[in-house]
Each structure stands twice: as structure tokens, then as C-alpha cells.
Chimera marker file (.cmm) of the C-alpha trace (Angstrom):
<marker_set name="trace">
<marker id="1" x="89.597" y="81.254" z="187.859" r="1" g="1" b="0" radius="0.5"/>
<marker id="2" x="90.927" y="84.688" z="188.814" r="1" g="1" b="0" radius="0.5"/>
<marker id="3" x="89.059" y="87.540" z="190.475" r="1" g="1" b="0" radius="0.5"/>
<marker id="4" x="88.361" y="89.406" z="187.196" r="1" g="1" b="0" radius="0.5"/>
<marker id="5" x="86.683" y="86.363" z="185.651" r="1" g="1" b="0" radius="0.5"/>
<marker id="6" x="84.146" y="86.348" z="188.510" r="1" g="1" b="0" radius="0.5"/>
<marker id="7" x="82.999" y="89.919" z="187.817" r="1" g="1" b="0" radius="0.5"/>
<marker id="8" x="79.867" y="90.213" z="185.703" r="1" g="1" b="0" radius="0.5"/>
<marker id="9" x="79.940" y="92.698" z="182.836" r="1" g="1" b="0" radius="0.5"/>
<marker id="10" x="78.257" y="96.036" z="183.538" r="1" g="1" b="0" radius="0.5"/>
<marker id="11" x="75.599" y="97.619" z="181.326" r="1" g="1" b="0" radius="0.5"/>
<marker id="12" x="76.079" y="101.395" z="181.214" r="1" g="1" b="0" radius="0.5"/>
<marker id="13" x="73.528" y="103.785" z="179.723" r="1" g="1" b="0" radius="0.5"/>
<marker id="14" x="74.322" y="107.327" z="180.837" r="1" g="1" b="0" radius="0.5"/>
<marker id="15" x="77.402" y="109.328" z="181.667" r="1" g="1" b="0" radius="0.5"/>
<marker id="16" x="79.440" y="106.145" z="182.160" r="1" g="1" b="0" radius="0.5"/>
<marker id="17" x="79.094" y="105.546" z="178.395" r="1" g="1" b="0" radius="0.5"/>
<marker id="18" x="81.621" y="108.364" z="177.990" r="1" g="1" b="0" radius="0.5"/>
<marker id="19" x="85.094" y="106.832" z="178.048" r="1" g="1" b="0" radius="0.5"/>
<marker id="20" x="86.630" y="109.852" z="179.803" r="1" g="1" b="0" radius="0.5"/>
<marker id="21" x="84.051" y="109.655" z="182.616" r="1" g="1" b="0" radius="0.5"/>
<marker id="22" x="84.515" y="105.921" z="183.089" r="1" g="1" b="0" radius="0.5"/>
<marker id="23" x="88.301" y="106.286" z="183.156" r="1" g="1" b="0" radius="0.5"/>
<marker id="24" x="88.046" y="109.194" z="185.620" r="1" g="1" b="0" radius="0.5"/>
<marker id="25" x="85.886" y="107.166" z="188.008" r="1" g="1" b="0" radius="0.5"/>
<marker id="26" x="88.127" y="104.094" z="187.739" r="1" g="1" b="0" radius="0.5"/>
<marker id="27" x="91.314" y="106.121" z="188.073" r="1" g="1" b="0" radius="0.5"/>
<marker id="28" x="92.829" y="104.267" z="185.117" r="1" g="1" b="0" radius="0.5"/>
<marker id="29" x="92.656" y="104.136" z="181.362" r="1" g="1" b="0" radius="0.5"/>
<marker id="30" x="90.666" y="101.551" z="179.492" r="1" g="1" b="0" radius="0.5"/>
<marker id="31" x="93.925" y="99.991" z="178.308" r="1" g="1" b="0" radius="0.5"/>
<marker id="32" x="95.875" y="100.095" z="181.597" r="1" g="1" b="0" radius="0.5"/>
<marker id="33" x="98.751" y="97.677" z="182.030" r="1" g="1" b="0" radius="0.5"/>
<marker id="34" x="98.818" y="94.721" z="184.407" r="1" g="1" b="0" radius="0.5"/>
<marker id="35" x="97.378" y="93.817" z="186.824" r="1" g="1" b="0" radius="0.5"/>
<marker id="36" x="94.367" y="95.132" z="184.927" r="1" g="1" b="0" radius="0.5"/>
<marker id="37" x="92.738" y="93.630" z="181.908" r="1" g="1" b="0" radius="0.5"/>
<marker id="38" x="91.703" y="96.044" z="179.146" r="1" g="1" b="0" radius="0.5"/>
<marker id="39" x="88.162" y="97.339" z="179.425" r="1" g="1" b="0" radius="0.5"/>
<marker id="40" x="86.022" y="96.306" z="176.475" r="1" g="1" b="0" radius="0.5"/>
<marker id="41" x="82.721" y="97.996" z="175.613" r="1" g="1" b="0" radius="0.5"/>
<marker id="42" x="80.233" y="96.758" z="173.037" r="1" g="1" b="0" radius="0.5"/>
<marker id="43" x="76.860" y="98.171" z="172.054" r="1" g="1" b="0" radius="0.5"/>
<marker id="44" x="73.971" y="96.547" z="173.891" r="1" g="1" b="0" radius="0.5"/>
<marker id="45" x="70.251" y="96.999" z="174.527" r="1" g="1" b="0" radius="0.5"/>
<marker id="46" x="68.352" y="96.454" z="177.770" r="1" g="1" b="0" radius="0.5"/>
<marker id="47" x="64.761" y="95.547" z="176.937" r="1" g="1" b="0" radius="0.5"/>
<marker id="48" x="61.799" y="96.676" z="179.045" r="1" g="1" b="0" radius="0.5"/>
<marker id="49" x="63.716" y="99.608" z="180.530" r="1" g="1" b="0" radius="0.5"/>
<marker id="50" x="63.781" y="103.248" z="179.499" r="1" g="1" b="0" radius="0.5"/>
<marker id="51" x="66.427" y="105.916" z="180.060" r="1" g="1" b="0" radius="0.5"/>
<marker id="52" x="65.263" y="109.226" z="181.502" r="1" g="1" b="0" radius="0.5"/>
<marker id="53" x="66.990" y="112.417" z="182.508" r="1" g="1" b="0" radius="0.5"/>
<marker id="54" x="65.807" y="114.531" z="185.397" r="1" g="1" b="0" radius="0.5"/>
<marker id="55" x="63.399" y="117.405" z="185.269" r="1" g="1" b="0" radius="0.5"/>
<marker id="56" x="63.255" y="119.072" z="181.829" r="1" g="1" b="0" radius="0.5"/>
<marker id="57" x="65.961" y="116.771" z="180.474" r="1" g="1" b="0" radius="0.5"/>
<marker id="58" x="68.548" y="118.001" z="183.006" r="1" g="1" b="0" radius="0.5"/>
<marker id="59" x="70.353" y="116.032" z="185.684" r="1" g="1" b="0" radius="0.5"/>
<marker id="60" x="71.602" y="112.487" z="185.841" r="1" g="1" b="0" radius="0.5"/>
<marker id="61" x="70.360" y="109.823" z="183.472" r="1" g="1" b="0" radius="0.5"/>
<marker id="62" x="68.518" y="106.959" z="185.144" r="1" g="1" b="0" radius="0.5"/>
<marker id="63" x="66.540" y="103.945" z="183.997" r="1" g="1" b="0" radius="0.5"/>
<marker id="64" x="63.214" y="102.554" z="185.059" r="1" g="1" b="0" radius="0.5"/>
<marker id="65" x="61.319" y="99.454" z="184.124" r="1" g="1" b="0" radius="0.5"/>
<marker id="66" x="58.910" y="100.132" z="181.275" r="1" g="1" b="0" radius="0.5"/>
<marker id="67" x="57.243" y="97.343" z="179.317" r="1" g="1" b="0" radius="0.5"/>
<marker id="68" x="58.191" y="97.417" z="175.638" r="1" g="1" b="0" radius="0.5"/>
<marker id="69" x="60.887" y="100.095" z="176.014" r="1" g="1" b="0" radius="0.5"/>
<marker id="70" x="64.532" y="99.717" z="175.051" r="1" g="1" b="0" radius="0.5"/>
<marker id="71" x="67.503" y="101.312" z="176.771" r="1" g="1" b="0" radius="0.5"/>
<marker id="72" x="70.569" y="101.588" z="174.522" r="1" g="1" b="0" radius="0.5"/>
<marker id="73" x="74.018" y="101.483" z="176.078" r="1" g="1" b="0" radius="0.5"/>
<marker id="74" x="77.282" y="99.591" z="176.306" r="1" g="1" b="0" radius="0.5"/>
<marker id="75" x="78.144" y="96.265" z="177.873" r="1" g="1" b="0" radius="0.5"/>
<marker id="76" x="81.451" y="96.833" z="179.674" r="1" g="1" b="0" radius="0.5"/>
<marker id="77" x="83.686" y="93.892" z="180.546" r="1" g="1" b="0" radius="0.5"/>
<marker id="78" x="87.195" y="93.611" z="181.963" r="1" g="1" b="0" radius="0.5"/>
<marker id="79" x="86.298" y="95.319" z="185.246" r="1" g="1" b="0" radius="0.5"/>
<marker id="80" x="88.011" y="94.232" z="188.469" r="1" g="1" b="0" radius="0.5"/>
<marker id="81" x="86.532" y="94.048" z="191.983" r="1" g="1" b="0" radius="0.5"/>
<marker id="82" x="88.384" y="97.304" z="192.712" r="1" g="1" b="0" radius="0.5"/>
<marker id="83" x="86.752" y="98.906" z="189.653" r="1" g="1" b="0" radius="0.5"/>
<marker id="84" x="83.306" y="97.818" z="190.881" r="1" g="1" b="0" radius="0.5"/>
<marker id="85" x="84.084" y="99.232" z="194.344" r="1" g="1" b="0" radius="0.5"/>
<marker id="86" x="85.010" y="102.586" z="192.760" r="1" g="1" b="0" radius="0.5"/>
<marker id="87" x="81.872" y="102.582" z="190.614" r="1" g="1" b="0" radius="0.5"/>
<marker id="88" x="79.663" y="101.716" z="193.621" r="1" g="1" b="0" radius="0.5"/>
<marker id="89" x="81.296" y="104.576" z="195.561" r="1" g="1" b="0" radius="0.5"/>
<marker id="90" x="80.769" y="106.931" z="192.622" r="1" g="1" b="0" radius="0.5"/>
<marker id="91" x="77.059" y="106.069" z="192.598" r="1" g="1" b="0" radius="0.5"/>
<marker id="92" x="76.719" y="106.855" z="196.343" r="1" g="1" b="0" radius="0.5"/>
<marker id="93" x="77.035" y="109.736" z="198.816" r="1" g="1" b="0" radius="0.5"/>
<marker id="94" x="78.162" y="110.001" z="202.430" r="1" g="1" b="0" radius="0.5"/>
<marker id="95" x="75.367" y="110.988" z="204.822" r="1" g="1" b="0" radius="0.5"/>
<marker id="96" x="77.162" y="112.881" z="207.584" r="1" g="1" b="0" radius="0.5"/>
<marker id="97" x="74.096" y="112.791" z="209.850" r="1" g="1" b="0" radius="0.5"/>
<marker id="98" x="74.036" y="109.003" z="210.055" r="1" g="1" b="0" radius="0.5"/>
<marker id="99" x="77.724" y="108.565" z="209.132" r="1" g="1" b="0" radius="0.5"/>
<marker id="100" x="76.805" y="106.006" z="206.506" r="1" g="1" b="0" radius="0.5"/>
<marker id="101" x="77.192" y="105.750" z="202.781" r="1" g="1" b="0" radius="0.5"/>
<marker id="102" x="73.888" y="105.771" z="200.917" r="1" g="1" b="0" radius="0.5"/>
<marker id="103" x="73.514" y="104.613" z="197.330" r="1" g="1" b="0" radius="0.5"/>
<marker id="104" x="72.072" y="106.936" z="194.701" r="1" g="1" b="0" radius="0.5"/>
<marker id="105" x="72.136" y="103.943" z="192.376" r="1" g="1" b="0" radius="0.5"/>
<marker id="106" x="72.445" y="100.260" z="193.183" r="1" g="1" b="0" radius="0.5"/>
<marker id="107" x="73.469" y="97.340" z="190.997" r="1" g="1" b="0" radius="0.5"/>
<marker id="108" x="70.823" y="94.873" z="189.825" r="1" g="1" b="0" radius="0.5"/>
<marker id="109" x="71.248" y="91.804" z="187.661" r="1" g="1" b="0" radius="0.5"/>
<marker id="110" x="69.651" y="91.993" z="184.217" r="1" g="1" b="0" radius="0.5"/>
<marker id="111" x="70.015" y="90.414" z="180.786" r="1" g="1" b="0" radius="0.5"/>
<marker id="112" x="70.969" y="92.533" z="177.782" r="1" g="1" b="0" radius="0.5"/>
<marker id="113" x="71.256" y="91.809" z="174.082" r="1" g="1" b="0" radius="0.5"/>
<marker id="114" x="74.715" y="92.437" z="172.582" r="1" g="1" b="0" radius="0.5"/>
<marker id="115" x="75.678" y="91.240" z="169.105" r="1" g="1" b="0" radius="0.5"/>
<marker id="116" x="72.601" y="89.006" z="169.014" r="1" g="1" b="0" radius="0.5"/>
<marker id="117" x="73.512" y="87.259" z="172.294" r="1" g="1" b="0" radius="0.5"/>
<marker id="118" x="71.663" y="87.388" z="175.622" r="1" g="1" b="0" radius="0.5"/>
<marker id="119" x="74.183" y="88.272" z="178.313" r="1" g="1" b="0" radius="0.5"/>
<marker id="120" x="73.660" y="88.444" z="182.069" r="1" g="1" b="0" radius="0.5"/>
<marker id="121" x="75.174" y="91.567" z="183.601" r="1" g="1" b="0" radius="0.5"/>
<marker id="122" x="74.718" y="94.223" z="186.264" r="1" g="1" b="0" radius="0.5"/>
<marker id="123" x="73.184" y="97.654" z="185.763" r="1" g="1" b="0" radius="0.5"/>
<marker id="124" x="72.865" y="100.672" z="188.059" r="1" g="1" b="0" radius="0.5"/>
<marker id="125" x="69.259" y="101.534" z="188.899" r="1" g="1" b="0" radius="0.5"/>
<marker id="126" x="68.183" y="104.572" z="190.924" r="1" g="1" b="0" radius="0.5"/>
<marker id="127" x="67.412" y="104.513" z="194.637" r="1" g="1" b="0" radius="0.5"/>
<marker id="128" x="65.023" y="107.460" z="194.489" r="1" g="1" b="0" radius="0.5"/>
<marker id="129" x="64.444" y="107.816" z="198.240" r="1" g="1" b="0" radius="0.5"/>
<marker id="130" x="68.129" y="108.743" z="198.621" r="1" g="1" b="0" radius="0.5"/>
<marker id="131" x="67.971" y="111.273" z="195.769" r="1" g="1" b="0" radius="0.5"/>
<marker id="132" x="65.596" y="113.332" z="197.882" r="1" g="1" b="0" radius="0.5"/>
<marker id="133" x="67.451" y="112.770" z="201.157" r="1" g="1" b="0" radius="0.5"/>
<marker id="134" x="67.841" y="116.185" z="202.843" r="1" g="1" b="0" radius="0.5"/>
<marker id="135" x="71.520" y="115.494" z="203.576" r="1" g="1" b="0" radius="0.5"/>
<marker id="136" x="72.202" y="114.850" z="199.880" r="1" g="1" b="0" radius="0.5"/>
<marker id="137" x="70.258" y="117.975" z="198.949" r="1" g="1" b="0" radius="0.5"/>
<marker id="138" x="72.169" y="120.046" z="201.541" r="1" g="1" b="0" radius="0.5"/>
<marker id="139" x="75.476" y="118.742" z="200.194" r="1" g="1" b="0" radius="0.5"/>
<marker id="140" x="74.524" y="119.858" z="196.692" r="1" g="1" b="0" radius="0.5"/>
<marker id="141" x="73.266" y="123.259" z="197.901" r="1" g="1" b="0" radius="0.5"/>
<marker id="142" x="76.472" y="123.830" z="199.915" r="1" g="1" b="0" radius="0.5"/>
<marker id="143" x="78.586" y="123.513" z="196.781" r="1" g="1" b="0" radius="0.5"/>
<marker id="144" x="79.476" y="127.025" z="195.522" r="1" g="1" b="0" radius="0.5"/>
<marker id="145" x="78.535" y="126.280" z="191.919" r="1" g="1" b="0" radius="0.5"/>
<marker id="146" x="75.278" y="124.499" z="192.729" r="1" g="1" b="0" radius="0.5"/>
<marker id="147" x="76.720" y="121.367" z="191.180" r="1" g="1" b="0" radius="0.5"/>
<marker id="148" x="78.769" y="118.760" z="192.943" r="1" g="1" b="0" radius="0.5"/>
<marker id="149" x="81.433" y="117.590" z="190.516" r="1" g="1" b="0" radius="0.5"/>
<marker id="150" x="81.547" y="113.814" z="190.698" r="1" g="1" b="0" radius="0.5"/>
<marker id="151" x="83.264" y="112.953" z="187.419" r="1" g="1" b="0" radius="0.5"/>
<marker id="152" x="81.767" y="115.977" z="185.712" r="1" g="1" b="0" radius="0.5"/>
<marker id="153" x="78.134" y="115.023" z="186.299" r="1" g="1" b="0" radius="0.5"/>
<marker id="154" x="75.334" y="117.440" z="187.030" r="1" g="1" b="0" radius="0.5"/>
<marker id="155" x="74.467" y="116.625" z="190.632" r="1" g="1" b="0" radius="0.5"/>
<marker id="156" x="70.907" y="117.907" z="190.623" r="1" g="1" b="0" radius="0.5"/>
<marker id="157" x="68.651" y="114.934" z="191.385" r="1" g="1" b="0" radius="0.5"/>
<marker id="158" x="65.641" y="114.597" z="189.103" r="1" g="1" b="0" radius="0.5"/>
<marker id="159" x="62.084" y="115.105" z="190.184" r="1" g="1" b="0" radius="0.5"/>
<marker id="160" x="60.561" y="111.664" z="190.318" r="1" g="1" b="0" radius="0.5"/>
<marker id="161" x="57.659" y="111.147" z="187.967" r="1" g="1" b="0" radius="0.5"/>
<marker id="162" x="55.779" y="108.235" z="189.557" r="1" g="1" b="0" radius="0.5"/>
<marker id="163" x="54.372" y="107.243" z="186.157" r="1" g="1" b="0" radius="0.5"/>
<marker id="164" x="57.859" y="106.041" z="185.194" r="1" g="1" b="0" radius="0.5"/>
<marker id="165" x="58.313" y="103.731" z="188.175" r="1" g="1" b="0" radius="0.5"/>
<marker id="166" x="56.264" y="100.812" z="186.930" r="1" g="1" b="0" radius="0.5"/>
<marker id="167" x="55.255" y="99.319" z="183.582" r="1" g="1" b="0" radius="0.5"/>
<marker id="168" x="52.039" y="100.493" z="181.968" r="1" g="1" b="0" radius="0.5"/>
<marker id="169" x="48.958" y="98.624" z="183.154" r="1" g="1" b="0" radius="0.5"/>
<marker id="170" x="47.711" y="97.978" z="179.631" r="1" g="1" b="0" radius="0.5"/>
<marker id="171" x="48.006" y="94.279" z="178.781" r="1" g="1" b="0" radius="0.5"/>
<marker id="172" x="49.119" y="93.137" z="175.342" r="1" g="1" b="0" radius="0.5"/>
<link id1="1" id2="2" r="1" g="1" b="0" radius="0.2"/>
<link id1="2" id2="3" r="1" g="1" b="0" radius="0.2"/>
<link id1="3" id2="4" r="1" g="1" b="0" radius="0.2"/>
<link id1="4" id2="5" r="1" g="1" b="0" radius="0.2"/>
<link id1="5" id2="6" r="1" g="1" b="0" radius="0.2"/>
<link id1="6" id2="7" r="1" g="1" b="0" radius="0.2"/>
<link id1="7" id2="8" r="1" g="1" b="0" radius="0.2"/>
<link id1="8" id2="9" r="1" g="1" b="0" radius="0.2"/>
<link id1="9" id2="10" r="1" g="1" b="0" radius="0.2"/>
<link id1="10" id2="11" r="1" g="1" b="0" radius="0.2"/>
<link id1="11" id2="12" r="1" g="1" b="0" radius="0.2"/>
<link id1="12" id2="13" r="1" g="1" b="0" radius="0.2"/>
<link id1="13" id2="14" r="1" g="1" b="0" radius="0.2"/>
<link id1="14" id2="15" r="1" g="1" b="0" radius="0.2"/>
<link id1="15" id2="16" r="1" g="1" b="0" radius="0.2"/>
<link id1="16" id2="17" r="1" g="1" b="0" radius="0.2"/>
<link id1="17" id2="18" r="1" g="1" b="0" radius="0.2"/>
<link id1="18" id2="19" r="1" g="1" b="0" radius="0.2"/>
<link id1="19" id2="20" r="1" g="1" b="0" radius="0.2"/>
<link id1="20" id2="21" r="1" g="1" b="0" radius="0.2"/>
<link id1="21" id2="22" r="1" g="1" b="0" radius="0.2"/>
<link id1="22" id2="23" r="1" g="1" b="0" radius="0.2"/>
<link id1="23" id2="24" r="1" g="1" b="0" radius="0.2"/>
<link id1="24" id2="25" r="1" g="1" b="0" radius="0.2"/>
<link id1="25" id2="26" r="1" g="1" b="0" radius="0.2"/>
<link id1="26" id2="27" r="1" g="1" b="0" radius="0.2"/>
<link id1="27" id2="28" r="1" g="1" b="0" radius="0.2"/>
<link id1="28" id2="29" r="1" g="1" b="0" radius="0.2"/>
<link id1="29" id2="30" r="1" g="1" b="0" radius="0.2"/>
<link id1="30" id2="31" r="1" g="1" b="0" radius="0.2"/>
<link id1="31" id2="32" r="1" g="1" b="0" radius="0.2"/>
<link id1="32" id2="33" r="1" g="1" b="0" radius="0.2"/>
<link id1="33" id2="34" r="1" g="1" b="0" radius="0.2"/>
<link id1="34" id2="35" r="1" g="1" b="0" radius="0.2"/>
<link id1="35" id2="36" r="1" g="1" b="0" radius="0.2"/>
<link id1="36" id2="37" r="1" g="1" b="0" radius="0.2"/>
<link id1="37" id2="38" r="1" g="1" b="0" radius="0.2"/>
<link id1="38" id2="39" r="1" g="1" b="0" radius="0.2"/>
<link id1="39" id2="40" r="1" g="1" b="0" radius="0.2"/>
<link id1="40" id2="41" r="1" g="1" b="0" radius="0.2"/>
<link id1="41" id2="42" r="1" g="1" b="0" radius="0.2"/>
<link id1="42" id2="43" r="1" g="1" b="0" radius="0.2"/>
<link id1="43" id2="44" r="1" g="1" b="0" radius="0.2"/>
<link id1="44" id2="45" r="1" g="1" b="0" radius="0.2"/>
<link id1="45" id2="46" r="1" g="1" b="0" radius="0.2"/>
<link id1="46" id2="47" r="1" g="1" b="0" radius="0.2"/>
<link id1="47" id2="48" r="1" g="1" b="0" radius="0.2"/>
<link id1="48" id2="49" r="1" g="1" b="0" radius="0.2"/>
<link id1="49" id2="50" r="1" g="1" b="0" radius="0.2"/>
<link id1="50" id2="51" r="1" g="1" b="0" radius="0.2"/>
<link id1="51" id2="52" r="1" g="1" b="0" radius="0.2"/>
<link id1="52" id2="53" r="1" g="1" b="0" radius="0.2"/>
<link id1="53" id2="54" r="1" g="1" b="0" radius="0.2"/>
<link id1="54" id2="55" r="1" g="1" b="0" radius="0.2"/>
<link id1="55" id2="56" r="1" g="1" b="0" radius="0.2"/>
<link id1="56" id2="57" r="1" g="1" b="0" radius="0.2"/>
<link id1="57" id2="58" r="1" g="1" b="0" radius="0.2"/>
<link id1="58" id2="59" r="1" g="1" b="0" radius="0.2"/>
<link id1="59" id2="60" r="1" g="1" b="0" radius="0.2"/>
<link id1="60" id2="61" r="1" g="1" b="0" radius="0.2"/>
<link id1="61" id2="62" r="1" g="1" b="0" radius="0.2"/>
<link id1="62" id2="63" r="1" g="1" b="0" radius="0.2"/>
<link id1="63" id2="64" r="1" g="1" b="0" radius="0.2"/>
<link id1="64" id2="65" r="1" g="1" b="0" radius="0.2"/>
<link id1="65" id2="66" r="1" g="1" b="0" radius="0.2"/>
<link id1="66" id2="67" r="1" g="1" b="0" radius="0.2"/>
<link id1="67" id2="68" r="1" g="1" b="0" radius="0.2"/>
<link id1="68" id2="69" r="1" g="1" b="0" radius="0.2"/>
<link id1="69" id2="70" r="1" g="1" b="0" radius="0.2"/>
<link id1="70" id2="71" r="1" g="1" b="0" radius="0.2"/>
<link id1="71" id2="72" r="1" g="1" b="0" radius="0.2"/>
<link id1="72" id2="73" r="1" g="1" b="0" radius="0.2"/>
<link id1="73" id2="74" r="1" g="1" b="0" radius="0.2"/>
<link id1="74" id2="75" r="1" g="1" b="0" radius="0.2"/>
<link id1="75" id2="76" r="1" g="1" b="0" radius="0.2"/>
<link id1="76" id2="77" r="1" g="1" b="0" radius="0.2"/>
<link id1="77" id2="78" r="1" g="1" b="0" radius="0.2"/>
<link id1="78" id2="79" r="1" g="1" b="0" radius="0.2"/>
<link id1="79" id2="80" r="1" g="1" b="0" radius="0.2"/>
<link id1="80" id2="81" r="1" g="1" b="0" radius="0.2"/>
<link id1="81" id2="82" r="1" g="1" b="0" radius="0.2"/>
<link id1="82" id2="83" r="1" g="1" b="0" radius="0.2"/>
<link id1="83" id2="84" r="1" g="1" b="0" radius="0.2"/>
<link id1="84" id2="85" r="1" g="1" b="0" radius="0.2"/>
<link id1="85" id2="86" r="1" g="1" b="0" radius="0.2"/>
<link id1="86" id2="87" r="1" g="1" b="0" radius="0.2"/>
<link id1="87" id2="88" r="1" g="1" b="0" radius="0.2"/>
<link id1="88" id2="89" r="1" g="1" b="0" radius="0.2"/>
<link id1="89" id2="90" r="1" g="1" b="0" radius="0.2"/>
<link id1="90" id2="91" r="1" g="1" b="0" radius="0.2"/>
<link id1="91" id2="92" r="1" g="1" b="0" radius="0.2"/>
<link id1="92" id2="93" r="1" g="1" b="0" radius="0.2"/>
<link id1="93" id2="94" r="1" g="1" b="0" radius="0.2"/>
<link id1="94" id2="95" r="1" g="1" b="0" radius="0.2"/>
<link id1="95" id2="96" r="1" g="1" b="0" radius="0.2"/>
<link id1="96" id2="97" r="1" g="1" b="0" radius="0.2"/>
<link id1="97" id2="98" r="1" g="1" b="0" radius="0.2"/>
<link id1="98" id2="99" r="1" g="1" b="0" radius="0.2"/>
<link id1="99" id2="100" r="1" g="1" b="0" radius="0.2"/>
<link id1="100" id2="101" r="1" g="1" b="0" radius="0.2"/>
<link id1="101" id2="102" r="1" g="1" b="0" radius="0.2"/>
<link id1="102" id2="103" r="1" g="1" b="0" radius="0.2"/>
<link id1="103" id2="104" r="1" g="1" b="0" radius="0.2"/>
<link id1="104" id2="105" r="1" g="1" b="0" radius="0.2"/>
<link id1="105" id2="106" r="1" g="1" b="0" radius="0.2"/>
<link id1="106" id2="107" r="1" g="1" b="0" radius="0.2"/>
<link id1="107" id2="108" r="1" g="1" b="0" radius="0.2"/>
<link id1="108" id2="109" r="1" g="1" b="0" radius="0.2"/>
<link id1="109" id2="110" r="1" g="1" b="0" radius="0.2"/>
<link id1="110" id2="111" r="1" g="1" b="0" radius="0.2"/>
<link id1="111" id2="112" r="1" g="1" b="0" radius="0.2"/>
<link id1="112" id2="113" r="1" g="1" b="0" radius="0.2"/>
<link id1="113" id2="114" r="1" g="1" b="0" radius="0.2"/>
<link id1="114" id2="115" r="1" g="1" b="0" radius="0.2"/>
<link id1="115" id2="116" r="1" g="1" b="0" radius="0.2"/>
<link id1="116" id2="117" r="1" g="1" b="0" radius="0.2"/>
<link id1="117" id2="118" r="1" g="1" b="0" radius="0.2"/>
<link id1="118" id2="119" r="1" g="1" b="0" radius="0.2"/>
<link id1="119" id2="120" r="1" g="1" b="0" radius="0.2"/>
<link id1="120" id2="121" r="1" g="1" b="0" radius="0.2"/>
<link id1="121" id2="122" r="1" g="1" b="0" radius="0.2"/>
<link id1="122" id2="123" r="1" g="1" b="0" radius="0.2"/>
<link id1="123" id2="124" r="1" g="1" b="0" radius="0.2"/>
<link id1="124" id2="125" r="1" g="1" b="0" radius="0.2"/>
<link id1="125" id2="126" r="1" g="1" b="0" radius="0.2"/>
<link id1="126" id2="127" r="1" g="1" b="0" radius="0.2"/>
<link id1="127" id2="128" r="1" g="1" b="0" radius="0.2"/>
<link id1="128" id2="129" r="1" g="1" b="0" radius="0.2"/>
<link id1="129" id2="130" r="1" g="1" b="0" radius="0.2"/>
<link id1="130" id2="131" r="1" g="1" b="0" radius="0.2"/>
<link id1="131" id2="132" r="1" g="1" b="0" radius="0.2"/>
<link id1="132" id2="133" r="1" g="1" b="0" radius="0.2"/>
<link id1="133" id2="134" r="1" g="1" b="0" radius="0.2"/>
<link id1="134" id2="135" r="1" g="1" b="0" radius="0.2"/>
<link id1="135" id2="136" r="1" g="1" b="0" radius="0.2"/>
<link id1="136" id2="137" r="1" g="1" b="0" radius="0.2"/>
<link id1="137" id2="138" r="1" g="1" b="0" radius="0.2"/>
<link id1="138" id2="139" r="1" g="1" b="0" radius="0.2"/>
<link id1="139" id2="140" r="1" g="1" b="0" radius="0.2"/>
<link id1="140" id2="141" r="1" g="1" b="0" radius="0.2"/>
<link id1="141" id2="142" r="1" g="1" b="0" radius="0.2"/>
<link id1="142" id2="143" r="1" g="1" b="0" radius="0.2"/>
<link id1="143" id2="144" r="1" g="1" b="0" radius="0.2"/>
<link id1="144" id2="145" r="1" g="1" b="0" radius="0.2"/>
<link id1="145" id2="146" r="1" g="1" b="0" radius="0.2"/>
<link id1="146" id2="147" r="1" g="1" b="0" radius="0.2"/>
<link id1="147" id2="148" r="1" g="1" b="0" radius="0.2"/>
<link id1="148" id2="149" r="1" g="1" b="0" radius="0.2"/>
<link id1="149" id2="150" r="1" g="1" b="0" radius="0.2"/>
<link id1="150" id2="151" r="1" g="1" b="0" radius="0.2"/>
<link id1="151" id2="152" r="1" g="1" b="0" radius="0.2"/>
<link id1="152" id2="153" r="1" g="1" b="0" radius="0.2"/>
<link id1="153" id2="154" r="1" g="1" b="0" radius="0.2"/>
<link id1="154" id2="155" r="1" g="1" b="0" radius="0.2"/>
<link id1="155" id2="156" r="1" g="1" b="0" radius="0.2"/>
<link id1="156" id2="157" r="1" g="1" b="0" radius="0.2"/>
<link id1="157" id2="158" r="1" g="1" b="0" radius="0.2"/>
<link id1="158" id2="159" r="1" g="1" b="0" radius="0.2"/>
<link id1="159" id2="160" r="1" g="1" b="0" radius="0.2"/>
<link id1="160" id2="161" r="1" g="1" b="0" radius="0.2"/>
<link id1="161" id2="162" r="1" g="1" b="0" radius="0.2"/>
<link id1="162" id2="163" r="1" g="1" b="0" radius="0.2"/>
<link id1="163" id2="164" r="1" g="1" b="0" radius="0.2"/>
<link id1="164" id2="165" r="1" g="1" b="0" radius="0.2"/>
<link id1="165" id2="166" r="1" g="1" b="0" radius="0.2"/>
<link id1="166" id2="167" r="1" g="1" b="0" radius="0.2"/>
<link id1="167" id2="168" r="1" g="1" b="0" radius="0.2"/>
<link id1="168" id2="169" r="1" g="1" b="0" radius="0.2"/>
<link id1="169" id2="170" r="1" g="1" b="0" radius="0.2"/>
<link id1="170" id2="171" r="1" g="1" b="0" radius="0.2"/>
<link id1="171" id2="172" r="1" g="1" b="0" radius="0.2"/>
</marker_set>
């Protein structure tokens, strides 16, 4: 079994659904020649999660667990370990105070439904405490435009609405 076969597919739900953004982050096209395998994306749904955008619908999309919700997206396969490294880096920032890389999103294992099949994959979920890290905020504020261009994304972190961080308490 080669290295690519060991990589789980990735469920994407936000800006990474845009082919141009994904290709920019990976530094290659979806149909790059060897040693890469073509990237394949198929429609998928992640149950019991909901997609949100930051304050007033602006900022980065993120998902949170929410009983009964459905997050639409794509199941992306054909990624290499190098692709995953680039994606993990893209979903992080360098904290110059501690000289460490801190994730804005981290990968978690989930199961999605694609073409009527249940498929285990990874998905990026927010690490909210890092979104409000003063060093991340300072980095964004230091940018002349007020937006840090990481693959064309709006870098303004969302305000966290605590109601979205856990499923409703109502039992069904």
C-alpha cells in the first residue's frame, strides 16, 4: 500500500470547496501529473454539524456540532501526506511570541454520507481559543488592508456565539 492510500479523504465545507482555493493551497492543480494522483471531489453531507460564518455572515466558515443539522460539502480524495501538511499549515498561524505554530482549525475524524455511502474522513473544526489569540489578532491588524491573504480568505476571526458550541439540550 502506498502513502496516498493511507490518507483518509477530507470533508471540506467552506472556502476549500472552491477548486481555485484548494489548488492554491496545495500548490498544484487537481489533475497534476505524477507523483500525484488526481484529486476527486464528490458531494457529501456531514450530519449533526452546521456551517456558520463569522459575525454578520462575514469571515471564515466554520462548523460546530449541532444535533439534527446537516453541513453540505465535498468529500475530497487523492490527497497526499504533503497535501495534508500544506492544508494543516494553511489552517494555522505562527505565534511569534511563543515561536510555535498554532492551529486555527484542527482535523477530526467524522463520518459523512456521499452517494448513499457512509465514509470515514477528516474534517477541519475550529480551535476558537486560537482565533482570539492576541498574537493572531495583532498579525491581522498589522496587515495594511485589514485582511491577511491566505488563499484569498477573509482573515477576520468570527465572534464566538457560545450557543453554537454544543447541541441543543432538548431531547427527542
